C-alpha positions as CSV (number, residue, x, y, z in Angstrom):
1,M,-31.4,-95.6,-124.5
2,L,-34.6,-93.9,-125.9
3,F,-32.9,-90.5,-125.8
4,K,-30.0,-91.8,-128.0
5,K,-32.5,-93.6,-130.4
6,M,-34.6,-90.4,-130.9
7,H,-31.6,-88.6,-132.3
8,A,-32.1,-90.6,-135.5
9,Y,-35.6,-89.0,-135.9
10,G,-35.3,-85.4,-134.7
11,D,-33.5,-82.7,-132.8
12,P,-33.6,-82.5,-129.0
13,V,-35.4,-79.3,-127.8
14,Q,-35.0,-80.3,-124.1
15,Y,-33.7,-83.5,-122.5
16,S,-36.8,-85.5,-123.2
17,I,-38.5,-83.4,-125.9
18,F,-37.7,-83.8,-129.6
19,Q,-38.8,-81.9,-132.7
20,C,-39.2,-84.2,-135.6
21,A,-40.3,-83.5,-139.2
22,L,-41.6,-86.9,-140.3
23,S,-43.5,-88.3,-143.2
24,P,-46.3,-90.7,-142.3
25,S,-44.0,-93.7,-143.0
26,E,-41.2,-92.3,-140.9
27,R,-43.6,-91.8,-138.0
28,V,-44.6,-95.5,-138.2
29,V,-40.9,-96.5,-138.2
30,M,-40.2,-94.2,-135.2
31,T,-43.2,-95.4,-133.3
32,T,-42.2,-99.0,-133.8
33,A,-38.6,-98.3,-132.6
34,V,-40.0,-96.5,-129.5
35,R,-42.3,-99.5,-128.7
36,E,-39.3,-101.9,-128.9
37,I,-37.4,-99.8,-126.2
38,I,-39.9,-98.7,-123.6
39,N,-41.8,-100.7,-121.0
40,E,-45.4,-99.8,-121.9
41,K,-46.6,-100.6,-118.4
42,E,-44.2,-98.1,-116.8
43,D,-43.1,-95.6,-119.4
44,R,-45.0,-93.0,-121.3
45,V,-44.3,-91.4,-124.7
46,L,-46.5,-88.6,-126.1
47,I,-46.4,-87.9,-129.8
48,V,-48.0,-84.7,-130.9
49,N,-48.7,-83.8,-134.5
50,L,-48.3,-80.0,-134.9
51,G,-49.0,-80.1,-138.6
52,P,-46.6,-79.4,-141.5
53,V,-43.4,-77.5,-140.7
54,E,-44.1,-75.4,-143.8
55,G,-47.6,-74.5,-142.6
56,E,-48.8,-73.7,-139.1
57,G,-46.5,-76.1,-137.3
58,G,-44.0,-73.4,-136.4
59,D,-46.7,-71.0,-135.3
60,R,-48.1,-73.5,-132.8
61,M,-45.0,-73.4,-130.6
62,Q,-43.9,-70.6,-128.4
63,H,-40.3,-70.4,-127.2
64,I,-39.2,-68.4,-124.2
65,G,-35.4,-68.1,-123.8
66,R,-32.9,-69.8,-125.9
67,T,-34.5,-71.3,-129.0
68,S,-33.6,-74.0,-131.6
69,P,-34.4,-73.7,-135.3
70,L,-37.3,-75.8,-136.6
71,P,-36.1,-78.9,-138.5
72,V,-35.7,-78.5,-142.2
73,R,-37.7,-81.0,-144.2
74,A,-35.5,-82.8,-146.7
75,P,-36.2,-85.8,-148.9
76,V,-35.6,-89.2,-147.2
77,V,-35.2,-92.5,-149.0
78,V,-36.6,-95.4,-147.1
């Protein structure tokens, strides 16, 4: 269920890892959606801010093998 829900926020890099380019308000919406799905006593979700995609964000990741392009930041109306 969480895997399907995360497709609305980012692109899967691996089965349980998603790259998301989110504004602060989008991050709040995503975090709220995740909290509604998981069992916080049993499940664990780690959200890591790598910085802006346009800045150092892309430089903070190292891919070995097949890679996926970084998400392109586009305007979002909420």
